[in-house]
C-alpha positions in Angstrom: 0.9 4.8 -12.5 2.5 6.2 -15.6 6.2 5.7 -15.7 6.8 6.7 -12.1 8.0 3.5 -10.3 11.1 3.6 -8.1 10.9 -0.1 -7.7 11.3 -0.9 -11.4 15.1 -0.8 -10.6 16.3 -4.4 -10.4 18.8 -3.7 -7.6 16.1 -2.0 -5.5 13.7 -4.8 -6.2 16.1 -7.4 -4.9 16.9 -5.4 -1.8 13.2 -4.7 -1.1 12.4 -8.4 -1.6 14.5 -9.1 1.5 12.2 -7.1 3.8 9.5 -8.8 5.7 8.1 -7.0 8.8 10.9 -5.2 10.6 10.6 -2.0 12.6 8.0 0.5 11.3 6.8 -2.1 8.8 5.6 -4.3 11.7 3.2 -1.5 12.6 1.9 -1.3 9.1 0.9 -5.0 9.1 0.1 -5.5 12.8 -3.6 -4.5 12.7 -4.4 -5.8 9.2 -5.7 -9.2 10.3 -8.2 -7.5 12.6 -9.2 -4.9 10.0 -9.7 -7.6 7.3 -11.7 -9.7 9.7 -14.0 -6.8 10.4 -14.6 -5.8 6.8 -14.1 -8.7 4.5 -17.0 -11.1 3.9 -15.2 -13.6 1.7 -11.8 -15.0 0.9 -11.2 -13.8 -2.7 -8.4 -11.2 -2.6 -6.4 -9.1 -5.0 -3.1 -7.6 -3.8 -2.7 -4.5 -5.9 0.9 -3.3 -6.2 2.1 -6.6 -4.7 5.8 -5.9 -5.3 7.9 -8.8 -4.2 4.9 -10.5 -2.8 5.1 -9.7 0.9 1.5 -8.7 1.2 0.3 -11.5 -1.0 2.0 -14.1 1.2 0.6 -12.3 4.2 -2.9 -12.5 2.9 -2.6 -16.2 2.0 -1.4 -16.9 5.6 -4.7 -15.3 6.7 -6.7 -17.8 4.6 -7.3 -15.6 1.5 -7.1 -16.9 -2.1 -4.9 -14.2 -3.5 -3.7 -12.8 -6.9 -0.8 -10.4 -6.7 -0.5 -7.8 -9.5 2.2 -5.1 -10.1 3.5 -3.0 -13.0 7.2 -3.7 -12.2 8.6 -6.7 -14.0 11.6 -6.7 -11.6 9.3 -7.0 -8.6 7.1 -9.7 -10.1 10.2 -11.7 -10.9 11.2 -11.5 -7.2 7.8 -12.5 -6.1 7.7 -15.5 -8.3 11.2 -16.5 -7.2 10.3 -16.2 -3.5 6.9 -17.9 -3.9 6.8 -20.2 -6.9 3.3 -21.4 -6.0 1.8 -17.9 -5.9 -0.3 -16.2 -8.5 1.6 -13.1 -9.6 0.7 -11.2 -12.7 2.3 -8.2 -14.5 -0.3 -5.5 -15.4 0.0 -2.3 -17.3 -1.3 0.7 -15.4 -5.1 0.4 -14.8 -5.6 -2.3 -17.4 -7.1 -5.1 -15.5 -8.7 -6.9 -18.4 -7.1 -10.2 -17.4 -8.9 -10.1 -14.1 -12.5 -11.0 -13.5 -14.8 -8.1 -12.9 -16.9 -7.9 -9.7 -15.1 -11.0 -8.3 -13.1 -9.9 -5.3 -14.1 -9.6 -1.7 -11.0 -7.5 -0.8 -8.6 -5.5 -2.8 -5.5 -4.8 -0.6 -3.1 -2.1 -1.5 -0.1 -1.6 0.8 2.1 1.5 0.1 1.2 1.4 -3.7 -0.5 4.8 -3.9 2.6 6.4 -2.3 4.2 6.0 -5.7 1.4 7.1 -8.0 2.1 10.7 -9.0 -1.1 12.4 -10.3 -4.7 12.8 -9.3 -5.8 11.5 -12.7 -3.8 8.3 -12.3 -5.1 7.8 -8.8 -8.7 8.4 -10.0 -8.3 5.9 -12.9 -6.8 3.2 -10.7 -9.4 3.5 -7.9 -12.2 3.4 -10.4 -10.7 0.3 -12.1 -10.2 -1.4 -8.7 -13.7 -0.6 -7.6 -15.0 -2.4 -10.7 -13.2 -5.6 -9.5 -15.1 -5.7 -6.2 -18.2 -7.8 -5.7 -21.3 -6.3 -4.2 -20.0 -6.4 -0.6 -16.3 -6.0 -1.5 -13.9 -3.6 0.2 -10.7 -1.8 -0.8 -8.2 -1.6 2.0 -5.6 1.0 1.1 -2.6 1.5 3.4 -0.6 4.6 2.6 2.1 6.7 4.3 0.9 9.5 6.4 2.3 13.0 5.5 4.1 12.9 8.8 6.3 10.0 7.9 8.3 12.3 5.6 9.0 14.8 8.5 10.5 12.6 11.3 12.8 9.8 12.1 11.5 6.2 12.6 12.6 2.7 13.5 12.8 1.9 9.8 13.2 5.2 8.0 15.1 8.5 8.0 14.2 11.8 6.5 16.8 14.0 8.2 18.7 14.7 5.0 15.5 16.0 3.3 14.2 19.0 5.1 12.6 20.2 1.9 9.9 17.5 2.6 8.4 20.0 5.0 7.5 22.3 2.1 5.9 19.6 0.0 2.3 20.1 -1.1 -0.1 17.6 -2.5 1.5 15.9 -5.5 5.0 17.0 -4.8 7.9 14.5 -4.5 9.2 13.6 -1.1 12.2 11.5 -0.2 12.8 8.9 2.5 15.5 6.4 3.2 14.7 2.8 4.3 17.2 2.1 7.0 16.3 -1.6 7.2 18.0 -2.3 3.8 21.5 -1.9 2.6 20.4 0.4 -0.3 21.2 4.0 0.8 19.3 5.6 -2.0 16.2 7.5 -1.0 12.8 6.3 -2.1 11.0 9.0 -4.0 7.3 9.1 -3.0 4.4 11.5 -3.7 2.9 13.6 -0.9 -0.8 13.2 -0.6 -2.7 14.4 2.4 -5.9 13.0 3.9 -8.2 15.6 2.5 -6.9 15.0 -1.0 -7.2 11.2 -0.7 -10.8 11.7 0.4 -11.6 13.8 -2.6 -10.0 11.2 -4.9 -12.2 8.6 -3.3 -15.3 10.7 -3.7 -14.6 11.4 -7.4 -13.8 7.7 -8.0 -17.3 6.7 -6.6 -16.0 5.3 -3.3 -17.0 6.0 0.3 -14.7 5.8 3.3 -16.0 3.1 5.7 -13.3 3.4 8.3 -9.9 5.0 8.8 -7.1 3.6 11.0 -3.9 5.2 12.2 -1.9 2.6 14.1 0.5 3.6 16.8 3.3 1.7 18.4 2.8 0.3 21.9 5.2 -0.2 24.7 6.4 -3.8 25.1 6.3 -4.5 21.3 9.3 -6.2 19.7 10.5 -2.9 18.1 12.6 -0.1 19.5 10.2 2.7 18.5 11.4 6.2 17.7 8.4 8.4 17.0 5.8 5.6 16.3 4.2 5.7 19.7 3.0 9.3 19.3 2.9 9.9 15.6 1.2 7.5 13.2 3.4 6.8 10.2 0.7 4.9 8.3 -3.0 5.5 7.4 -5.3 2.6 6.5 -8.5 3.5 4.6 -11.3 1.0 4.2 -13.4 1.9 1.2 -16.6 0.6 -0.5 -18.5 1.6 -3.6 -20.7 4.6 -3.1 -24.3 3.7 -2.4 -23.4 0.4 -0.7 -25.2 0.9 2.6 -24.2 -2.4 4.1 -21.9 -2.3 7.1 
């Protein structure tokens, strides 16, 4: 992750901690129970990039025994305040020496890799996460699709950043979360599908399944573009050579 972490800011961390599942975020989490049920064989889970603990609490409600880890001290503080009984740990980059190797059925990462800036950092992290999986373990990585930075959404706006359309792999892109009172844009890193797949291959991972959830009519959100353009991509990954499932 290096030093690139927009959520290390205490004000942003407090604002982000107030989010649960509004708008476009609802779509990010809607299908995760079904995806996890299809691919997870056990209940031991790691929430990588747990932030203020939203995904950690989500996993626990699904019956997982969860540890949440993040590099942001401000975010971990928010997670512990919101969920004093939760297991939240501060980590440094890809140093997971405090976690048991080959112990996890699922490593969930929600939005985390949107903020990791270089191919080398992504490779190091995916390799380190793979080493935490047990034999049948899976990584479930939810990231922003490249299209999210080009359109308007129930929870996001990019209209003030037309330069996003010129961004290539590894370039900065900006997006405003309209579900919070913080008007500052989030600075993410553009990373297309083909480039993610190459990172996975180099990290010794195989793509098991890819999901691109779309909004549906009748859902409790006033969709903007979500019914025709997928704002999120969910990759299910396993260690290369694991032929099971």
